[in-house]
mmCIF file as gemmi writes it, N, C-alpha and C atoms, coordinates in Angstrom:
data_model
loop_
_atom_site.group_PDB
_atom_site.id
_atom_site.type_symbol
_atom_site.label_atom_id
_atom_site.label_alt_id
_atom_site.label_comp_id
_atom_site.label_asym_id
_atom_site.label_entity_id
_atom_site.label_seq_id
_atom_site.pdbx_PDB_ins_code
_atom_site.Cartn_x
_atom_site.Cartn_y
_atom_site.Cartn_z
_atom_site.occupancy
_atom_site.B_iso_or_equiv
_atom_site.pdbx_formal_charge
_atom_site.auth_seq_id
_atom_site.auth_asym_id
_atom_site.pdbx_PDB_model_num
ATOM 1 N N . MET Axp A 1 ? -6.865 -14.429 5.504 1 0 ? 1 A 1
ATOM 2 C CA . MET Axp A 1 ? -6.038 -13.243 5.462 1 0 ? 1 A 1
ATOM 3 C C . MET Axp A 1 ? -6.902 -12.031 5.823 1 0 ? 1 A 1
ATOM 4 N N . ASN Axp A 2 ? -6.554 -11.362 6.889 1 0 ? 2 A 1
ATOM 5 C CA . ASN Axp A 2 ? -7.335 -10.206 7.293 1 0 ? 2 A 1
ATOM 6 C C . ASN Axp A 2 ? -6.701 -8.915 6.79 1 0 ? 2 A 1
ATOM 7 N N . ILE Axp A 3 ? -7.369 -7.812 7.082 1 0 ? 3 A 1
ATOM 8 C CA . ILE Axp A 3 ? -6.94 -6.513 6.562 1 0 ? 3 A 1
ATOM 9 C C . ILE Axp A 3 ? -5.587 -6.09 7.139 1 0 ? 3 A 1
ATOM 10 N N . ASP Axp A 4 ? -5.273 -6.519 8.354 1 0 ? 4 A 1
ATOM 11 C CA . ASP Axp A 4 ? -3.976 -6.173 8.953 1 0 ? 4 A 1
ATOM 12 C C . ASP Axp A 4 ? -2.82 -6.794 8.166 1 0 ? 4 A 1
ATOM 13 N N . ASN Axp A 5 ? -2.976 -8.05 7.784 1 0 ? 5 A 1
ATOM 14 C CA . ASN Axp A 5 ? -1.925 -8.713 7.005 1 0 ? 5 A 1
ATOM 15 C C . ASN Axp A 5 ? -1.771 -8.076 5.624 1 0 ? 5 A 1
ATOM 16 N N . ILE Axp A 6 ? -2.888 -7.749 5.007 1 0 ? 6 A 1
ATOM 17 C CA . ILE Axp A 6 ? -2.832 -7.119 3.683 1 0 ? 6 A 1
ATOM 18 C C . ILE Axp A 6 ? -2.144 -5.762 3.775 1 0 ? 6 A 1
ATOM 19 N N . LEU Axp A 7 ? -2.449 -5.002 4.818 1 0 ? 7 A 1
ATOM 20 C CA . LEU Axp A 7 ? -1.829 -3.694 5.009 1 0 ? 7 A 1
ATOM 21 C C . LEU Axp A 7 ? -0.328 -3.818 5.261 1 0 ? 7 A 1
ATOM 22 N N . GLN Axp A 8 ? 0.085 -4.827 6.009 1 0 ? 8 A 1
ATOM 23 C CA . GLN Axp A 8 ? 1.514 -5.046 6.241 1 0 ? 8 A 1
ATOM 24 C C . GLN Axp A 8 ? 2.232 -5.425 4.955 1 0 ? 8 A 1
ATOM 25 N N . ILE Axp A 9 ? 1.591 -6.246 4.14 1 0 ? 9 A 1
ATOM 26 C CA . ILE Axp A 9 ? 2.191 -6.634 2.856 1 0 ? 9 A 1
ATOM 27 C C . ILE Axp A 9 ? 2.332 -5.42 1.947 1 0 ? 9 A 1
ATOM 28 N N . ILE Axp A 10 ? 1.297 -4.574 1.903 1 0 ? 10 A 1
ATOM 29 C CA . ILE Axp A 10 ? 1.354 -3.36 1.081 1 0 ? 10 A 1
ATOM 30 C C . ILE Axp A 10 ? 2.475 -2.446 1.558 1 0 ? 10 A 1
ATOM 31 N N . THR Axp A 11 ? 2.637 -2.328 2.866 1 0 ? 11 A 1
ATOM 32 C CA . THR Axp A 11 ? 3.69 -1.464 3.42 1 0 ? 11 A 1
ATOM 33 C C . THR Axp A 11 ? 5.074 -1.981 3.053 1 0 ? 11 A 1
ATOM 34 N N . VAL Axp A 12 ? 5.309 -3.263 3.22 1 0 ? 12 A 1
ATOM 35 C CA . VAL Axp A 12 ? 6.628 -3.833 2.93 1 0 ? 12 A 1
ATOM 36 C C . VAL Axp A 12 ? 6.944 -3.765 1.436 1 0 ? 12 A 1
ATOM 37 N N . VAL Axp A 13 ? 5.977 -4.122 0.601 1 0 ? 13 A 1
ATOM 38 C CA . VAL Axp A 13 ? 6.207 -4.109 -0.848 1 0 ? 13 A 1
ATOM 39 C C . VAL Axp A 13 ? 6.443 -2.682 -1.337 1 0 ? 13 A 1
ATOM 40 N N . SER Axp A 14 ? 5.65 -1.724 -0.849 1 0 ? 14 A 1
ATOM 41 C CA . SER Axp A 14 ? 5.85 -0.346 -1.28 1 0 ? 14 A 1
ATOM 42 C C . SER Axp A 14 ? 7.187 0.208 -0.784 1 0 ? 14 A 1
ATOM 43 N N . ALA Axp A 15 ? 7.634 -0.206 0.392 1 0 ? 15 A 1
ATOM 44 C CA . ALA Axp A 15 ? 8.942 0.232 0.885 1 0 ? 15 A 1
ATOM 45 C C . ALA Axp A 15 ? 10.067 -0.31 0.01 1 0 ? 15 A 1
ATOM 46 N N . ILE Axp A 16 ? 9.985 -1.579 -0.346 1 0 ? 16 A 1
ATOM 47 C CA . ILE Axp A 16 ? 11.015 -2.183 -1.2 1 0 ? 16 A 1
ATOM 48 C C . ILE Axp A 16 ? 11.024 -1.531 -2.575 1 0 ? 16 A 1
ATOM 49 N N . LEU Axp A 17 ? 9.841 -1.32 -3.146 1 0 ? 17 A 1
ATOM 50 C CA . LEU Axp A 17 ? 9.774 -0.693 -4.471 1 0 ? 17 A 1
ATOM 51 C C . LEU Axp A 17 ? 10.238 0.76 -4.442 1 0 ? 17 A 1
ATOM 52 N N . THR Axp A 18 ? 9.983 1.47 -3.34 1 0 ? 18 A 1
ATOM 53 C CA . THR Axp A 18 ? 10.473 2.84 -3.213 1 0 ? 18 A 1
ATOM 54 C C . THR Axp A 18 ? 11.995 2.866 -3.188 1 0 ? 18 A 1
ATOM 55 N N . VAL Axp A 19 ? 12.589 2.001 -2.398 1 0 ? 19 A 1
ATOM 56 C CA . VAL Axp A 19 ? 14.056 1.951 -2.31 1 0 ? 19 A 1
ATOM 57 C C . VAL Axp A 19 ? 14.656 1.585 -3.665 1 0 ? 19 A 1
ATOM 58 N N . LEU Axp A 20 ? 14.093 0.594 -4.334 1 0 ? 20 A 1
ATOM 59 C CA . LEU Axp A 20 ? 14.617 0.189 -5.643 1 0 ? 20 A 1
ATOM 60 C C . LEU Axp A 20 ? 14.492 1.3 -6.675 1 0 ? 20 A 1
ATOM 61 N N . SER Axp A 21 ? 13.364 1.981 -6.678 1 0 ? 21 A 1
ATOM 62 C CA . SER Axp A 21 ? 13.194 3.045 -7.665 1 0 ? 21 A 1
ATOM 63 C C . SER Axp A 21 ? 14.103 4.236 -7.377 1 0 ? 21 A 1
ATOM 64 N N . ILE Axp A 22 ? 14.408 4.495 -6.114 1 0 ? 22 A 1
ATOM 65 C CA . ILE Axp A 22 ? 15.36 5.554 -5.785 1 0 ? 22 A 1
ATOM 66 C C . ILE Axp A 22 ? 16.763 5.162 -6.232 1 0 ? 22 A 1
ATOM 67 N N . LEU Axp A 23 ? 17.125 3.903 -6.015 1 0 ? 23 A 1
ATOM 68 C CA . LEU Axp A 23 ? 18.467 3.464 -6.396 1 0 ? 23 A 1
ATOM 69 C C . LEU Axp A 23 ? 18.654 3.41 -7.911 1 0 ? 23 A 1
ATOM 70 N N . LEU Axp A 24 ? 17.581 3.235 -8.661 1 0 ? 24 A 1
ATOM 71 C CA . LEU Axp A 24 ? 17.682 3.178 -10.112 1 0 ? 24 A 1
ATOM 72 C C . LEU Axp A 24 ? 17.832 4.552 -10.764 1 0 ? 24 A 1
ATOM 73 N N . GLN Axp A 25 ? 17.522 5.6 -10.039 1 0 ? 25 A 1
ATOM 74 C CA . GLN Axp A 25 ? 17.602 6.94 -10.618 1 0 ? 25 A 1
ATOM 75 C C . GLN Axp A 25 ? 19.052 7.375 -10.768 1 0 ? 25 A 1
ATOM 76 N N . GLN Axp A 26 ? 19.277 8.187 -11.798 1 0 ? 26 A 1
ATOM 77 C CA . GLN Axp A 26 ? 20.621 8.708 -12.034 1 0 ? 26 A 1
ATOM 78 C C . GLN Axp A 26 ? 20.901 9.829 -11.057 1 0 ? 26 A 1
ATOM 79 N N . ARG Axp A 27 ? 22.165 9.979 -10.725 1 0 ? 27 A 1
ATOM 80 C CA . ARG Axp A 27 ? 22.541 11.055 -9.83 1 0 ? 27 A 1
ATOM 81 C C . ARG Axp A 27 ? 22.602 12.362 -10.608 1 0 ? 27 A 1
ATOM 82 N N . GLY Axp A 28 ? 22.135 13.436 -9.967 1 0 ? 28 A 1
ATOM 83 C CA . GLY Axp A 28 ? 22.134 14.735 -10.609 1 0 ? 28 A 1
ATOM 84 C C . GLY Axp A 28 ? 23.458 15.469 -10.472 1 0 ? 28 A 1
ATOM 85 N N . ALA Axp A 29 ? 24.228 15.166 -9.449 1 0 ? 29 A 1
ATOM 86 C CA . ALA Axp A 29 ? 25.468 15.881 -9.193 1 0 ? 29 A 1
ATOM 87 C C . ALA Axp A 29 ? 26.648 15.101 -9.751 1 0 ? 29 A 1
ATOM 88 N N . SER Axp A 30 ? 27.572 15.848 -10.297 1 0 ? 30 A 1
ATOM 89 C CA . SER Axp A 30 ? 28.792 15.212 -10.796 1 0 ? 30 A 1
ATOM 90 C C . SER Axp A 30 ? 29.777 15.042 -9.651 1 0 ? 30 A 1
ATOM 91 N N . LEU Axp A 31 ? 30.888 14.397 -9.917 1 0 ? 31 A 1
ATOM 92 C CA . LEU Axp A 31 ? 31.883 14.156 -8.883 1 0 ? 31 A 1
ATOM 93 C C . LEU Axp A 31 ? 32.479 15.462 -8.379 1 0 ? 31 A 1
ATOM 94 N N . GLY Axp A 32 ? 32.616 16.437 -9.256 1 0 ? 32 A 1
ATOM 95 C CA . GLY Axp A 32 ? 33.165 17.73 -8.858 1 0 ? 32 A 1
ATOM 96 C C . GLY Axp A 32 ? 32.289 18.474 -7.877 1 0 ? 32 A 1
ATOM 97 N N . ALA Axp A 33 ? 30.988 18.277 -7.953 1 0 ? 33 A 1
ATOM 98 C CA . ALA Axp A 33 ? 30.083 18.961 -7.033 1 0 ? 33 A 1
ATOM 99 C C . ALA Axp A 33 ? 30.291 18.473 -5.599 1 0 ? 33 A 1
ATOM 100 N N . GLY Axp A 34 ? 30.765 17.259 -5.426 1 0 ? 34 A 1
ATOM 101 C CA . GLY Axp A 34 ? 31.025 16.745 -4.093 1 0 ? 34 A 1
ATOM 102 C C . GLY Axp A 34 ? 32.249 17.369 -3.453 1 0 ? 34 A 1
ATOM 103 N N . PHE Axp A 35 ? 33.125 17.958 -4.263 1 0 ? 35 A 1
ATOM 104 C CA . PHE Axp A 35 ? 34.356 18.555 -3.745 1 0 ? 35 A 1
ATOM 105 C C . PHE Axp A 35 ? 34.32 20.069 -3.745 1 0 ? 35 A 1
ATOM 106 N N . GLY Axp A 36 ? 33.127 20.659 -3.874 1 0 ? 36 A 1
ATOM 107 C CA . GLY Axp A 36 ? 33.019 22.094 -3.706 1 0 ? 36 A 1
ATOM 108 C C . GLY Axp A 36 ? 32.776 22.881 -4.972 1 0 ? 36 A 1
ATOM 109 N N . SER Axp A 37 ? 33.05 22.336 -6.147 1 0 ? 37 A 1
ATOM 110 C CA . SER Axp A 37 ? 32.774 23.109 -7.348 1 0 ? 37 A 1
ATOM 111 C C . SER Axp A 37 ? 31.277 23.086 -7.611 1 0 ? 37 A 1
ATOM 112 N N . SER Axp A 38 ? 30.791 24.148 -8.197 1 0 ? 38 A 1
ATOM 113 C CA . SER Axp A 38 ? 29.341 24.224 -8.407 1 0 ? 38 A 1
ATOM 114 C C . SER Axp A 38 ? 28.952 23.393 -9.615 1 0 ? 38 A 1
ATOM 115 N N . GLY Axp A 39 ? 27.939 22.608 -9.459 1 0 ? 39 A 1
ATOM 116 C CA . GLY Axp A 39 ? 27.397 21.847 -10.575 1 0 ? 39 A 1
ATOM 117 C C . GLY Axp A 39 ? 26.271 22.654 -11.185 1 0 ? 39 A 1
ATOM 118 N N . GLY Axp A 40 ? 26.575 23.614 -12.008 1 0 ? 40 A 1
ATOM 119 C CA . GLY Axp A 40 ? 25.613 24.574 -12.515 1 0 ? 40 A 1
ATOM 120 C C . GLY Axp A 40 ? 24.723 24.063 -13.628 1 0 ? 40 A 1
ATOM 121 N N . LEU Axp A 41 ? 24.702 22.787 -13.889 1 0 ? 41 A 1
ATOM 122 C CA . LEU Axp A 41 ? 23.897 22.243 -14.976 1 0 ? 41 A 1
ATOM 123 C C . LEU Axp A 41 ? 22.61 21.677 -14.414 1 0 ? 41 A 1
ATOM 124 N N . PHE Axp A 42 ? 21.495 22.281 -14.805 1 0 ? 42 A 1
ATOM 125 C CA . PHE Axp A 42 ? 20.186 21.787 -14.396 1 0 ? 42 A 1
ATOM 126 C C . PHE Axp A 42 ? 19.412 21.421 -15.645 1 0 ? 42 A 1
ATOM 127 N N . THR Axp A 43 ? 18.964 20.194 -15.708 1 0 ? 43 A 1
ATOM 128 C CA . THR Axp A 43 ? 18.224 19.747 -16.878 1 0 ? 43 A 1
ATOM 129 C C . THR Axp A 43 ? 16.844 19.267 -16.453 1 0 ? 43 A 1
ATOM 130 N N . THR Axp A 44 ? 15.951 19.203 -17.412 1 0 ? 44 A 1
ATOM 131 C CA . THR Axp A 44 ? 14.624 18.669 -17.117 1 0 ? 44 A 1
ATOM 132 C C . THR Axp A 44 ? 14.648 17.165 -17.29 1 0 ? 44 A 1
ATOM 133 N N . ARG Axp A 45 ? 13.775 16.511 -16.584 1 0 ? 45 A 1
ATOM 134 C CA . ARG Axp A 45 ? 13.682 15.056 -16.688 1 0 ? 45 A 1
ATOM 135 C C . ARG Axp A 45 ? 12.879 14.709 -17.934 1 0 ? 45 A 1
ATOM 136 N N . ARG Axp A 46 ? 13.355 13.703 -18.662 1 0 ? 46 A 1
ATOM 137 C CA . ARG Axp A 46 ? 12.674 13.277 -19.878 1 0 ? 46 A 1
ATOM 138 C C . ARG Axp A 46 ? 12.675 11.769 -19.961 1 0 ? 46 A 1
ATOM 139 N N . GLY Axp A 47 ? 11.677 11.253 -20.65 1 0 ? 47 A 1
ATOM 140 C CA . GLY Axp A 47 ? 11.628 9.835 -20.966 1 0 ? 47 A 1
ATOM 141 C C . GLY Axp A 47 ? 11.525 8.954 -19.739 1 0 ? 47 A 1
ATOM 142 N N . ILE Axp A 48 ? 12.368 7.932 -19.731 1 0 ? 48 A 1
ATOM 143 C CA . ILE Axp A 48 ? 12.333 6.936 -18.654 1 0 ? 48 A 1
ATOM 144 C C . ILE Axp A 48 ? 12.688 7.568 -17.312 1 0 ? 48 A 1
ATOM 145 N N . ASP Axp A 49 ? 13.591 8.537 -17.32 1 0 ? 49 A 1
ATOM 146 C CA . ASP Axp A 49 ? 13.985 9.198 -16.078 1 0 ? 49 A 1
ATOM 147 C C . ASP Axp A 49 ? 12.794 9.902 -15.439 1 0 ? 49 A 1
ATOM 148 N N . LYS Axp A 50 ? 11.968 10.554 -16.244 1 0 ? 50 A 1
ATOM 149 C CA . LYS Axp A 50 ? 10.78 11.236 -15.74 1 0 ? 50 A 1
ATOM 150 C C . LYS Axp A 50 ? 9.763 10.226 -15.215 1 0 ? 50 A 1
ATOM 151 N N . ASN Axp A 51 ? 9.555 9.147 -15.962 1 0 ? 51 A 1
ATOM 152 C CA . ASN Axp A 51 ? 8.61 8.121 -15.527 1 0 ? 51 A 1
ATOM 153 C C . ASN Axp A 51 ? 9.053 7.47 -14.22 1 0 ? 51 A 1
ATOM 154 N N . LEU Axp A 52 ? 10.339 7.189 -14.096 1 0 ? 52 A 1
ATOM 155 C CA . LEU Axp A 52 ? 10.867 6.585 -12.873 1 0 ? 52 A 1
ATOM 156 C C . LEU Axp A 52 ? 10.723 7.533 -11.69 1 0 ? 52 A 1
ATOM 157 N N . PHE Axp A 53 ? 10.927 8.817 -11.923 1 0 ? 53 A 1
ATOM 158 C CA . PHE Axp A 53 ? 10.756 9.828 -10.886 1 0 ? 53 A 1
ATOM 159 C C . PHE Axp A 53 ? 9.31 9.871 -10.396 1 0 ? 53 A 1
ATOM 160 N N . GLU Axp A 54 ? 8.367 9.844 -11.335 1 0 ? 54 A 1
ATOM 161 C CA . GLU Axp A 54 ? 6.949 9.883 -10.968 1 0 ? 54 A 1
ATOM 162 C C . GLU Axp A 54 ? 6.511 8.6 -10.259 1 0 ? 54 A 1
ATOM 163 N N . VAL Axp A 55 ? 7.024 7.454 -10.704 1 0 ? 55 A 1
ATOM 164 C CA . VAL Axp A 55 ? 6.699 6.179 -10.06 1 0 ? 55 A 1
ATOM 165 C C . VAL Axp A 55 ? 7.251 6.149 -8.638 1 0 ? 55 A 1
ATOM 166 N N . THR Axp A 56 ? 8.424 6.734 -8.433 1 0 ? 56 A 1
ATOM 167 C CA . THR Axp A 56 ? 9.014 6.806 -7.096 1 0 ? 56 A 1
ATOM 168 C C . THR Axp A 56 ? 8.115 7.605 -6.157 1 0 ? 56 A 1
ATOM 169 N N . ILE Axp A 57 ? 7.571 8.702 -6.657 1 0 ? 57 A 1
ATOM 170 C CA . ILE Axp A 57 ? 6.67 9.516 -5.842 1 0 ? 57 A 1
ATOM 171 C C . ILE Axp A 57 ? 5.413 8.72 -5.489 1 0 ? 57 A 1
ATOM 172 N N . VAL Axp A 58 ? 4.872 7.99 -6.45 1 0 ? 58 A 1
ATOM 173 C CA . VAL Axp A 58 ? 3.669 7.184 -6.197 1 0 ? 58 A 1
ATOM 174 C C . VAL Axp A 58 ? 3.953 6.116 -5.144 1 0 ? 58 A 1
ATOM 175 N N . PHE Axp A 59 ? 5.069 5.406 -5.264 1 0 ? 59 A 1
ATOM 176 C CA . PHE Axp A 59 ? 5.422 4.381 -4.278 1 0 ? 59 A 1
ATOM 177 C C . PHE Axp A 59 ? 5.601 4.992 -2.887 1 0 ? 59 A 1
ATOM 178 N N . ALA Axp A 60 ? 6.217 6.16 -2.814 1 0 ? 60 A 1
ATOM 179 C CA . ALA Axp A 60 ? 6.424 6.815 -1.519 1 0 ? 60 A 1
ATOM 180 C C . ALA Axp A 60 ? 5.1 7.231 -0.898 1 0 ? 60 A 1
ATOM 181 N N . VAL Axp A 61 ? 4.178 7.73 -1.713 1 0 ? 61 A 1
ATOM 182 C CA . VAL Axp A 61 ? 2.865 8.124 -1.194 1 0 ? 61 A 1
ATOM 183 C C . VAL Axp A 61 ? 2.101 6.9 -0.702 1 0 ? 61 A 1
ATOM 184 N N . ILE Axp A 62 ? 2.148 5.804 -1.463 1 0 ? 62 A 1
ATOM 185 C CA . ILE Axp A 62 ? 1.488 4.565 -1.033 1 0 ? 62 A 1
ATOM 186 C C . ILE Axp A 62 ? 2.082 4.084 0.286 1 0 ? 62 A 1
ATOM 187 N N . PHE Axp A 63 ? 3.398 4.16 0.419 1 0 ? 63 A 1
ATOM 188 C CA . PHE Axp A 63 ? 4.067 3.74 1.65 1 0 ? 63 A 1
ATOM 189 C C . PHE Axp A 63 ? 3.604 4.568 2.845 1 0 ? 63 A 1
ATOM 190 N N . VAL Axp A 64 ? 3.592 5.884 2.691 1 0 ? 64 A 1
ATOM 191 C CA . VAL Axp A 64 ? 3.195 6.758 3.795 1 0 ? 64 A 1
ATOM 192 C C . VAL Axp A 64 ? 1.725 6.556 4.145 1 0 ? 64 A 1
ATOM 193 N N . LEU Axp A 65 ? 0.87 6.442 3.127 1 0 ? 65 A 1
ATOM 194 C CA . LEU Axp A 65 ? -0.556 6.236 3.387 1 0 ? 65 A 1
ATOM 195 C C . LEU Axp A 65 ? -0.818 4.898 4.075 1 0 ? 65 A 1
ATOM 196 N N . SER Axp A 66 ? -0.083 3.867 3.691 1 0 ? 66 A 1
ATOM 197 C CA . SER Axp A 66 ? -0.284 2.566 4.336 1 0 ? 66 A 1
ATOM 198 C C . SER Axp A 66 ? 0.13 2.606 5.802 1 0 ? 66 A 1
ATOM 199 N N . ILE Axp A 67 ? 1.171 3.363 6.108 1 0 ? 67 A 1
ATOM 200 C CA . ILE Axp A 67 ? 1.578 3.514 7.506 1 0 ? 67 A 1
ATOM 201 C C . ILE Axp A 67 ? 0.533 4.305 8.289 1 0 ? 67 A 1
ATOM 202 N N . LEU Axp A 68 ? 0.023 5.386 7.702 1 0 ? 68 A 1
ATOM 203 C CA . LEU Axp A 68 ? -0.985 6.189 8.391 1 0 ? 68 A 1
ATOM 204 C C . LEU Axp A 68 ? -2.269 5.401 8.618 1 0 ? 68 A 1
ATOM 205 N N . VAL Axp A 69 ? -2.683 4.624 7.625 1 0 ? 69 A 1
ATOM 206 C CA . VAL Axp A 69 ? -3.879 3.793 7.786 1 0 ? 69 A 1
ATOM 207 C C . VAL Axp A 69 ? -3.641 2.754 8.88 1 0 ? 69 A 1
ATOM 208 N N . GLY Axp A 70 ? -2.456 2.201 8.92 1 0 ? 70 A 1
ATOM 209 C CA . GLY Axp A 70 ? -2.132 1.233 9.966 1 0 ? 70 A 1
ATOM 210 C C . GLY Axp A 70 ? -2.147 1.833 11.356 1 0 ? 70 A 1
ATOM 211 N N . LEU Axp A 71 ? -1.789 3.097 11.464 1 0 ? 71 A 1
ATOM 212 C CA . LEU Axp A 71 ? -1.826 3.778 12.769 1 0 ? 71 A 1
ATOM 213 C C . LEU Axp A 71 ? -3.244 4.116 13.183 1 0 ? 71 A 1
ATOM 214 N N . ILE Axp A 72 ? -4.086 4.455 12.221 1 0 ? 72 A 1
ATOM 215 C CA . ILE Axp A 72 ? -5.45 4.871 12.53 1 0 ? 72 A 1
ATOM 216 C C . ILE Axp A 72 ? -6.359 3.685 12.834 1 0 ? 72 A 1
ATOM 217 N N . MET Axp A 73 ? -6.148 2.58 12.128 1 0 ? 73 A 1
ATOM 218 C CA . MET Axp A 73 ? -7.015 1.401 12.301 1 0 ? 73 A 1
ATOM 219 C C . MET Axp A 73 ? -6.85 0.81 13.695 1 0 ? 73 A 1
ATOM 220 N N . PRO Axp A 74 ? -7.948 0.383 14.289 1 0 ? 74 A 1
ATOM 221 C CA . PRO Axp A 74 ? -7.832 -0.286 15.592 1 0 ? 74 A 1
ATOM 222 C C . PRO Axp A 74 ? -7.183 -1.657 15.449 1 0 ? 74 A 1
ATOM 223 N N . VAL Axp A 75 ? -6.484 -2.073 16.461 1 0 ? 75 A 1
ATOM 224 C CA . VAL Axp A 75 ? -5.798 -3.365 16.444 1 0 ? 75 A 1
ATOM 225 C C . VAL Axp A 75 ? -6.831 -4.452 16.69 1 0 ? 75 A 1
ATOM 226 N N . SER Axp A 76 ? -6.875 -5.426 15.789 1 0 ? 76 A 1
ATOM 227 C CA . SER Axp A 76 ? -7.821 -6.53 15.971 1 0 ? 76 A 1
ATOM 228 C C . SER Axp A 76 ? -7.088 -7.743 16.553 1 0 ? 76 A 1
ATOM 229 N N . ASN Axp A 77 ? -7.711 -8.4 17.47 1 0 ? 77 A 1
ATOM 230 C CA . ASN Axp A 77 ? -7.101 -9.575 18.118 1 0 ? 77 A 1
ATOM 231 C C . ASN Axp A 77 ? -7.71 -10.838 17.649 1 0 ? 77 A 1
């Protein structure tokens, strides 16, 4: 297993985990906000919601960094 394969695995796994963590988060807007009424309630994130938000950011950063490293590294044959 070379570094290219490991980098591809990291990219795919981080992409899947990013999507899953985004889908697990609660929506901030109520149904009324979608139809034009203002959703004037802003709350701070607490507990599991805050942890999930921070983990999502970490997964997204890992995903972007793995793509950038893959672009910078020379292609090995």
